[in-house]
N, CA, C and O atoms as a CHARMM CRD file, in Angstrom:
* protein
*
  272
    1    1 GLY  N      0.81000  -1.18800   0.00000 PROA 1      0.00000
    2    1 GLY  CA     0.00000   0.00000   0.00000 PROA 1      0.00000
    3    1 GLY  C      0.85800   1.25800   0.00000 PROA 1      0.00000
    4    1 GLY  O      2.06500   1.21700   0.23700 PROA 1      0.00000
    5    2 THR  N      0.21400   2.34000  -0.26500 PROA 2      0.00000
    6    2 THR  CA     0.88500   3.64000  -0.30500 PROA 2      0.00000
    7    2 THR  C      0.83300   4.29400   1.06700 PROA 2      0.00000
    8    2 THR  O     -0.19400   4.25400   1.74500 PROA 2      0.00000
    9    3 LYS  N      1.92200   4.88200   1.46200 PROA 3      0.00000
   10    3 LYS  CA     1.99700   5.61200   2.73600 PROA 3      0.00000
   11    3 LYS  C      2.22900   7.07900   2.44000 PROA 3      0.00000
   12    3 LYS  O      2.90900   7.42000   1.47200 PROA 3      0.00000
   13    4 PHE  N      1.67300   7.94500   3.26200 PROA 4      0.00000
   14    4 PHE  CA     1.82700   9.38700   3.09500 PROA 4      0.00000
   15    4 PHE  C      2.47900   9.95800   4.34900 PROA 4      0.00000
   16    4 PHE  O      1.81600  10.09500   5.37600 PROA 4      0.00000
   17    5 PRO  N      3.77100  10.29400   4.28400 PROA 5      0.00000
   18    5 PRO  CA     4.43100  10.86200   5.46700 PROA 5      0.00000
   19    5 PRO  C      3.90900  12.25900   5.76500 PROA 5      0.00000
   20    5 PRO  O      3.41400  12.95300   4.87700 PROA 5      0.00000
   21    6 GLU  N      4.02300  12.65600   7.00900 PROA 6      0.00000
   22    6 GLU  CA     3.57200  13.98200   7.44200 PROA 6      0.00000
   23    6 GLU  C      4.69000  14.63500   8.24700 PROA 6      0.00000
   24    6 GLU  O      5.23800  14.02800   9.16800 PROA 6      0.00000
   25    7 LEU  N      5.02100  15.86100   7.90100 PROA 7      0.00000
   26    7 LEU  CA     6.03700  16.62800   8.61800 PROA 7      0.00000
   27    7 LEU  C      5.33700  17.49500   9.65500 PROA 7      0.00000
   28    7 LEU  O      4.45700  18.28600   9.31700 PROA 7      0.00000
   29    8 VAL  N      5.72800  17.34600  10.91600 PROA 8      0.00000
   30    8 VAL  CA     5.12300  18.11200  12.01100 PROA 8      0.00000
   31    8 VAL  C      6.22400  18.91600  12.68500 PROA 8      0.00000
   32    8 VAL  O      7.25800  18.36500  13.06300 PROA 8      0.00000
   33    9 ILE  N      6.00400  20.22300  12.83600 PROA 9      0.00000
   34    9 ILE  CA     6.99500  21.06300  13.51000 PROA 9      0.00000
   35    9 ILE  C      6.55400  21.31200  14.95000 PROA 9      0.00000
   36    9 ILE  O      5.35800  21.33300  15.24300 PROA 9      0.00000
   37   10 GLN  N      7.52700  21.50100  15.84900 PROA 10     0.00000
   38   10 GLN  CA     7.23200  21.67300  17.26500 PROA 10     0.00000
   39   10 GLN  C      6.93700  23.11500  17.63900 PROA 10     0.00000
   40   10 GLN  O      6.31700  23.36800  18.67200 PROA 10     0.00000
   41   11 ARG  N      7.37200  24.07200  16.81300 PROA 11     0.00000
   42   11 ARG  CA     7.10500  25.48400  17.08400 PROA 11     0.00000
   43   11 ARG  C      7.06600  26.21400  15.75100 PROA 11     0.00000
   44   11 ARG  O      7.59900  25.71400  14.76100 PROA 11     0.00000
   45   12 PRO  N      6.44500  27.38700  15.70700 PROA 12     0.00000
   46   12 PRO  CA     6.38900  28.13300  14.44200 PROA 12     0.00000
   47   12 PRO  C      7.79200  28.49000  13.93900 PROA 12     0.00000
   48   12 PRO  O      8.69700  28.76100  14.72900 PROA 12     0.00000
   49   13 LEU  N      7.95200  28.48500  12.63000 PROA 13     0.00000
   50   13 LEU  CA     9.21900  28.88800  12.02000 PROA 13     0.00000
   51   13 LEU  C      9.23600  30.40300  11.88400 PROA 13     0.00000
   52   13 LEU  O      8.23400  31.00500  11.49900 PROA 13     0.00000
   53   14 ASP  N     10.36600  31.01800  12.19900 PROA 14     0.00000
   54   14 ASP  CA    10.49500  32.47200  12.16300 PROA 14     0.00000
   55   14 ASP  C     11.52600  32.84600  11.10700 PROA 14     0.00000
   56   14 ASP  O     12.69700  32.48300  11.22300 PROA 14     0.00000
   57   15 ARG  N     11.09200  33.57300  10.07500 PROA 15     0.00000
   58   15 ARG  CA    11.99300  33.93400   8.97200 PROA 15     0.00000
   59   15 ARG  C     13.14200  34.82300   9.44500 PROA 15     0.00000
   60   15 ARG  O     14.25000  34.72800   8.91700 PROA 15     0.00000
   61   16 GLU  N     12.89300  35.68400  10.43200 PROA 16     0.00000
   62   16 GLU  CA    13.97000  36.54200  10.93300 PROA 16     0.00000
   63   16 GLU  C     15.05800  35.71400  11.61500 PROA 16     0.00000
   64   16 GLU  O     16.21800  36.12200  11.66500 PROA 16     0.00000
   65   17 GLU  N     14.68200  34.56700  12.13100 PROA 17     0.00000
   66   17 GLU  CA    15.63600  33.68700  12.79700 PROA 17     0.00000
   67   17 GLU  C     16.39300  32.81900  11.78000 PROA 17     0.00000
   68   17 GLU  O     17.60700  32.64000  11.88100 PROA 17     0.00000
   69   18 ARG  N     15.64900  32.28500  10.79900 PROA 18     0.00000
   70   18 ARG  CA    16.25800  31.41300   9.78300 PROA 18     0.00000
   71   18 ARG  C     15.30700  31.32400   8.59500 PROA 18     0.00000
   72   18 ARG  O     14.14000  30.96700   8.75900 PROA 18     0.00000
   73   19 SER  N     15.80000  31.64700   7.40000 PROA 19     0.00000
   74   19 SER  CA    14.91900  31.71400   6.23100 PROA 19     0.00000
   75   19 SER  C     14.84900  30.40800   5.43600 PROA 19     0.00000
   76   19 SER  O     13.92700  30.22600   4.64000 PROA 19     0.00000
   77   20 HSD  N     15.79400  29.50600   5.63400 PROA 20     0.00000
   78   20 HSD  CA    15.80700  28.22500   4.91700 PROA 20     0.00000
   79   20 HSD  C     16.13600  27.08600   5.88100 PROA 20     0.00000
   80   20 HSD  O     16.90100  27.25900   6.83000 PROA 20     0.00000
   81   21 HSD  N     15.55600  25.94300   5.62200 PROA 21     0.00000
   82   21 HSD  CA    15.87000  24.72300   6.36800 PROA 21     0.00000
   83   21 HSD  C     16.08900  23.61600   5.34300 PROA 21     0.00000
   84   21 HSD  O     15.37200  23.54000   4.34500 PROA 21     0.00000
   85   22 THR  N     17.07000  22.76400   5.58600 PROA 22     0.00000
   86   22 THR  CA    17.32000  21.61100   4.72900 PROA 22     0.00000
   87   22 THR  C     17.11300  20.35500   5.56700 PROA 22     0.00000
   88   22 THR  O     17.75800  20.17400   6.60000 PROA 22     0.00000
   89   23 LEU  N     16.20900  19.49000   5.11300 PROA 23     0.00000
   90   23 LEU  CA    15.88800  18.25600   5.82500 PROA 23     0.00000
   91   23 LEU  C     16.28500  17.06600   4.96100 PROA 23     0.00000
   92   23 LEU  O     16.26100  17.14800   3.73300 PROA 23     0.00000
   93   24 ILE  N     16.64800  15.96900   5.60100 PROA 24     0.00000
   94   24 ILE  CA    16.93800  14.72800   4.89600 PROA 24     0.00000
   95   24 ILE  C     15.89200  13.70600   5.34300 PROA 24     0.00000
   96   24 ILE  O     15.78400  13.39800   6.53000 PROA 24     0.00000
   97   25 LEU  N     15.12300  13.18200   4.38600 PROA 25     0.00000
   98   25 LEU  CA    14.10500  12.17300   4.66400 PROA 25     0.00000
   99   25 LEU  C     14.63800  10.82500   4.21300 PROA 25     0.00000
  100   25 LEU  O     15.01000  10.65300   3.05300 PROA 25     0.00000
  101   26 SER  N     14.67500   9.87000   5.13300 PROA 26     0.00000
  102   26 SER  CA    15.10000   8.51000   4.80800 PROA 26     0.00000
  103   26 SER  C     13.94000   7.56800   5.10100 PROA 26     0.00000
  104   26 SER  O     13.26600   7.70600   6.12200 PROA 26     0.00000
  105   27 ALA  N     13.70800   6.62000   4.21400 PROA 27     0.00000
  106   27 ALA  CA    12.62700   5.65100   4.40100 PROA 27     0.00000
  107   27 ALA  C     13.14000   4.25700   4.06800 PROA 27     0.00000
  108   27 ALA  O     13.90800   4.07200   3.12400 PROA 27     0.00000
  109   28 THR  N     12.70300   3.27700   4.86100 PROA 28     0.00000
  110   28 THR  CA    13.06800   1.88200   4.64300 PROA 28     0.00000
  111   28 THR  C     11.80300   1.04500   4.73700 PROA 28     0.00000
  112   28 THR  O     11.00000   1.22200   5.65300 PROA 28     0.00000
  113   29 ASP  N     11.62500   0.12100   3.77600 PROA 29     0.00000
  114   29 ASP  CA    10.43400  -0.73000   3.85300 PROA 29     0.00000
  115   29 ASP  C     10.69600  -1.89800   4.80400 PROA 29     0.00000
  116   29 ASP  O     11.82500  -2.09900   5.25200 PROA 29     0.00000
  117   30 GLY  N      9.66500  -2.65000   5.10300 PROA 30     0.00000
  118   30 GLY  CA     9.79800  -3.74500   6.06300 PROA 30     0.00000
  119   30 GLY  C      9.93600  -5.09900   5.39900 PROA 30     0.00000
  120   30 GLY  O      9.60700  -6.11800   6.00700 PROA 30     0.00000
  121   31 GLY  N     10.41300  -5.13400   4.17200 PROA 31     0.00000
  122   31 GLY  CA    10.52400  -6.39900   3.44400 PROA 31     0.00000
  123   31 GLY  C     11.66800  -7.27200   3.93200 PROA 31     0.00000
  124   31 GLY  O     12.50000  -6.84600   4.73400 PROA 31     0.00000
  125   32 GLU  N     11.69200  -8.51500   3.42700 PROA 32     0.00000
  126   32 GLU  CA    12.75000  -9.45500   3.79200 PROA 32     0.00000
  127   32 GLU  C     14.11400  -8.92000   3.36600 PROA 32     0.00000
  128   32 GLU  O     15.10800  -9.07100   4.07700 PROA 32     0.00000
  129   33 TYR  N     14.14200  -8.29300   2.19500 PROA 33     0.00000
  130   33 TYR  CA    15.34500  -7.61400   1.72600 PROA 33     0.00000
  131   33 TYR  C     15.00600  -6.12700   1.68500 PROA 33     0.00000
  132   33 TYR  O     14.56900  -5.61000   0.65700 PROA 33     0.00000
  133   34 PRO  N     15.20900  -5.44800   2.80200 PROA 34     0.00000
  134   34 PRO  CA    14.75000  -4.04800   2.91300 PROA 34     0.00000
  135   34 PRO  C     15.31800  -3.15200   1.82400 PROA 34     0.00000
  136   34 PRO  O     16.50300  -3.19700   1.49600 PROA 34     0.00000
  137   35 ARG  N     14.43600  -2.34700   1.28400 PROA 35     0.00000
  138   35 ARG  CA    14.83400  -1.32600   0.31500 PROA 35     0.00000
  139   35 ARG  C     14.69400   0.01400   1.00800 PROA 35     0.00000
  140   35 ARG  O     13.82500   0.20200   1.85900 PROA 35     0.00000
  141   36 SER  N     15.55900   0.94100   0.63300 PROA 36     0.00000
  142   36 SER  CA    15.50200   2.24900   1.28100 PROA 36     0.00000
  143   36 SER  C     15.72800   3.34500   0.24800 PROA 36     0.00000
  144   36 SER  O     16.21300   3.09900  -0.85700 PROA 36     0.00000
  145   37 GLY  N     15.37000   4.53100   0.63400 PROA 37     0.00000
  146   37 GLY  CA    15.58000   5.69300  -0.21600 PROA 37     0.00000
  147   37 GLY  C     15.76100   6.92600   0.64600 PROA 37     0.00000
  148   37 GLY  O     15.29400   6.98400   1.78300 PROA 37     0.00000
  149   38 THR  N     16.43400   7.89300   0.09500 PROA 38     0.00000
  150   38 THR  CA    16.69500   9.13900   0.81000 PROA 38     0.00000
  151   38 THR  C     16.44000  10.30000  -0.13700 PROA 38     0.00000
  152   38 THR  O     16.74100  10.22100  -1.32700 PROA 38     0.00000
  153   39 MET  N     15.88600  11.37000   0.39800 PROA 39     0.00000
  154   39 MET  CA    15.71100  12.57700  -0.41100 PROA 39     0.00000
  155   39 MET  C     15.91600  13.80400   0.46100 PROA 39     0.00000
  156   39 MET  O     15.66200  13.78600   1.66500 PROA 39     0.00000
  157   40 GLN  N     16.38000  14.86400  -0.17500 PROA 40     0.00000
  158   40 GLN  CA    16.58900  16.13900   0.51200 PROA 40     0.00000
  159   40 GLN  C     15.35000  17.00500   0.31600 PROA 40     0.00000
  160   40 GLN  O     14.81500  17.09700  -0.78900 PROA 40     0.00000
  161   41 ILE  N     14.89700  17.63900   1.40000 PROA 41     0.00000
  162   41 ILE  CA    13.74800  18.53900   1.34900 PROA 41     0.00000
  163   41 ILE  C     14.23500  19.92500   1.74000 PROA 41     0.00000
  164   41 ILE  O     14.79800  20.11000   2.81800 PROA 41     0.00000
  165   42 ASN  N     14.01700  20.89800   0.86300 PROA 42     0.00000
  166   42 ASN  CA    14.38400  22.28500   1.14300 PROA 42     0.00000
  167   42 ASN  C     13.12600  23.05300   1.51400 PROA 42     0.00000
  168   42 ASN  O     12.15300  23.06500   0.76000 PROA 42     0.00000
  169   43 VAL  N     13.14600  23.69900   2.68300 PROA 43     0.00000
  170   43 VAL  CA    12.00500  24.47400   3.16900 PROA 43     0.00000
  171   43 VAL  C     12.38700  25.94200   3.15400 PROA 43     0.00000
  172   43 VAL  O     13.35700  26.34200   3.79900 PROA 43     0.00000
  173   44 LYS  N     11.62600  26.75200   2.41600 PROA 44     0.00000
  174   44 LYS  CA    11.83500  28.19700   2.37800 PROA 44     0.00000
  175   44 LYS  C     10.72600  28.83600   3.21500 PROA 44     0.00000
  176   44 LYS  O      9.54300  28.65300   2.92800 PROA 44     0.00000
  177   45 VAL  N     11.11200  29.58400   4.24600 PROA 45     0.00000
  178   45 VAL  CA    10.14700  30.21300   5.14800 PROA 45     0.00000
  179   45 VAL  C      9.78800  31.58400   4.58800 PROA 45     0.00000
  180   45 VAL  O     10.66600  32.42100   4.37700 PROA 45     0.00000
  181   46 ILE  N      8.48900  31.81500   4.34600 PROA 46     0.00000
  182   46 ILE  CA     8.06100  33.11300   3.82600 PROA 46     0.00000
  183   46 ILE  C      7.91500  34.10100   4.97600 PROA 46     0.00000
  184   46 ILE  O      7.68000  33.71200   6.12000 PROA 46     0.00000
  185   47 ASP  N      8.05700  35.37000   4.65800 PROA 47     0.00000
  186   47 ASP  CA     7.98700  36.41600   5.67400 PROA 47     0.00000
  187   47 ASP  C      6.54000  36.67700   6.06100 PROA 47     0.00000
  188   47 ASP  O      5.63900  36.65100   5.22200 PROA 47     0.00000
  189   48 SER  N      6.34000  36.92700   7.33400 PROA 48     0.00000
  190   48 SER  CA     5.01800  37.25200   7.86100 PROA 48     0.00000
  191   48 SER  C      5.16800  38.47900   8.73800 PROA 48     0.00000
  192   48 SER  O      6.16200  38.61500   9.45200 PROA 48     0.00000
  193   49 ASN  N      4.20000  39.36500   8.69300 PROA 49     0.00000
  194   49 ASN  CA     4.26500  40.57300   9.51000 PROA 49     0.00000
  195   49 ASN  C      3.88200  40.21400  10.94400 PROA 49     0.00000
  196   49 ASN  O      2.73300  40.37600  11.35500 PROA 49     0.00000
  197   50 ASP  N      4.87200  39.72100  11.70000 PROA 50     0.00000
  198   50 ASP  CA     4.61000  39.27900  13.06700 PROA 50     0.00000
  199   50 ASP  C      5.15600  40.24000  14.11800 PROA 50     0.00000
  200   50 ASP  O      5.22600  39.89600  15.29800 PROA 50     0.00000
  201   51 ASN  N      5.54200  41.44500  13.69700 PROA 51     0.00000
  202   51 ASN  CA     6.05000  42.44700  14.63200 PROA 51     0.00000
  203   51 ASN  C      5.05800  43.59500  14.74800 PROA 51     0.00000
  204   51 ASN  O      4.57200  44.11400  13.74300 PROA 51     0.00000
  205   52 SER  N      4.76700  43.98300  15.97400 PROA 52     0.00000
  206   52 SER  CA     3.86100  45.11100  16.19800 PROA 52     0.00000
  207   52 SER  C      4.53900  46.40800  15.78200 PROA 52     0.00000
  208   52 SER  O      5.76200  46.51900  15.87300 PROA 52     0.00000
  209   53 PRO  N      3.75900  47.40000  15.32500 PROA 53     0.00000
  210   53 PRO  CA     4.36600  48.68400  14.95900 PROA 53     0.00000
  211   53 PRO  C      4.95700  49.39200  16.18000 PROA 53     0.00000
  212   53 PRO  O      4.47600  49.23300  17.30200 PROA 53     0.00000
  213   54 VAL  N      6.00200  50.17300  15.93700 PROA 54     0.00000
  214   54 VAL  CA     6.65700  50.93900  17.00400 PROA 54     0.00000
  215   54 VAL  C      6.59300  52.41000  16.62800 PROA 54     0.00000
  216   54 VAL  O      6.94400  52.78300  15.50800 PROA 54     0.00000
  217   55 PHE  N      6.14300  53.25200  17.56300 PROA 55     0.00000
  218   55 PHE  CA     6.02900  54.68400  17.32900 PROA 55     0.00000
  219   55 PHE  C      6.98400  55.43200  18.24900 PROA 55     0.00000
  220   55 PHE  O      7.25200  54.99300  19.36700 PROA 55     0.00000
  221   56 ASP  N      7.50100  56.57500  17.76600 PROA 56     0.00000
  222   56 ASP  CA     8.43400  57.37900  18.55200 PROA 56     0.00000
  223   56 ASP  C      7.73500  58.16800  19.65100 PROA 56     0.00000
  224   56 ASP  O      8.33600  58.45000  20.68700 PROA 56     0.00000
  225   57 GLN  N      6.48400  58.52500  19.43900 PROA 57     0.00000
  226   57 GLN  CA     5.72600  59.33400  20.39500 PROA 57     0.00000
  227   57 GLN  C      4.50200  58.54800  20.85400 PROA 57     0.00000
  228   57 GLN  O      4.03600  57.64500  20.15900 PROA 57     0.00000
  229   58 PRO  N      3.98100  58.90400  22.04500 PROA 58     0.00000
  230   58 PRO  CA     2.78000  58.20900  22.51700 PROA 58     0.00000
  231   58 PRO  C      1.53200  58.57100  21.71000 PROA 58     0.00000
  232   58 PRO  O      0.61600  57.75600  21.60300 PROA 58     0.00000
  233   59 SER  N      1.48000  59.78800  21.13500 PROA 59     0.00000
  234   59 SER  CA     0.33900  60.17700  20.29900 PROA 59     0.00000
  235   59 SER  C      0.79300  61.20800  19.27000 PROA 59     0.00000
  236   59 SER  O      1.83000  61.84900  19.43500 PROA 59     0.00000
  237   60 TYR  N      0.00400  61.36000  18.20800 PROA 60     0.00000
  238   60 TYR  CA     0.29000  62.29400  17.12400 PROA 60     0.00000
  239   60 TYR  C     -0.95900  63.12300  16.85700 PROA 60     0.00000
  240   60 TYR  O     -2.07500  62.60900  16.92800 PROA 60     0.00000
  241   61 VAL  N     -0.77600  64.40300  16.55200 PROA 61     0.00000
  242   61 VAL  CA    -1.88500  65.28400  16.19300 PROA 61     0.00000
  243   61 VAL  C     -1.64600  65.76100  14.76700 PROA 61     0.00000
  244   61 VAL  O     -0.57000  66.26400  14.44400 PROA 61     0.00000
  245   62 VAL  N     -2.66100  65.60000  13.91100 PROA 62     0.00000
  246   62 VAL  CA    -2.55600  66.03800  12.52000 PROA 62     0.00000
  247   62 VAL  C     -3.82600  66.77800  12.13200 PROA 62     0.00000
  248   62 VAL  O     -4.87900  66.60400  12.74600 PROA 62     0.00000
  249   63 GLU  N     -3.70800  67.60400  11.10700 PROA 63     0.00000
  250   63 GLU  CA    -4.86900  68.28800  10.54500 PROA 63     0.00000
  251   63 GLU  C     -4.95000  67.93900   9.07200 PROA 63     0.00000
  252   63 GLU  O     -3.95000  67.96500   8.35500 PROA 63     0.00000
  253   64 ILE  N     -6.15800  67.61300   8.62900 PROA 64     0.00000
  254   64 ILE  CA    -6.38300  67.28800   7.22500 PROA 64     0.00000
  255   64 ILE  C     -7.39800  68.28500   6.68300 PROA 64     0.00000
  256   64 ILE  O     -8.50400  68.38600   7.21500 PROA 64     0.00000
  257   65 PRO  N     -7.04300  69.02500   5.63100 PROA 65     0.00000
  258   65 PRO  CA    -7.98500  69.98200   5.04700 PROA 65     0.00000
  259   65 PRO  C     -9.25000  69.26300   4.56200 PROA 65     0.00000
  260   65 PRO  O     -9.20600  68.12000   4.10800 PROA 65     0.00000
  261   66 GLU  N    -10.37000  69.97000   4.67300 PROA 66     0.00000
  262   66 GLU  CA   -11.66600  69.39100   4.32200 PROA 66     0.00000
  263   66 GLU  C    -11.72700  68.92900   2.87400 PROA 66     0.00000
  264   66 GLU  O    -12.36600  67.91600   2.58800 PROA 66     0.00000
  265   67 ASN  N    -11.09000  69.63100   1.95900 PROA 67     0.00000
  266   67 ASN  CA   -11.17400  69.31000   0.53300 PROA 67     0.00000
  267   67 ASN  C    -10.00100  68.45900   0.03800 PROA 67     0.00000
  268   67 ASN  O     -9.66700  68.51600  -1.14500 PROA 67     0.00000
  269   68 SER  N     -9.39400  67.70300   0.88200 PROA 68     0.00000
  270   68 SER  CA    -8.22200  66.93200   0.44400 PROA 68     0.00000
  271   68 SER  C     -8.59100  65.60100  -0.16200 PROA 68     0.00000
  272   68 SER  O     -7.71200  64.84500  -0.57500 PROA 68     0.00000
């Protein structure tokens, strides 16, 4: 039968910490003469806006003309 492996991570990946991961997947069947295979998996972490905005002042006052 066909098996479908699943990759599970223990914590969220952070692009600022590391933008790429290289994994090696090895599989061996349970036959009398075991067959095996290996493949490299490259994971590219996309950027996410996970940082709150930072302001220099506690508040800002602006005026916008009525006809703008």
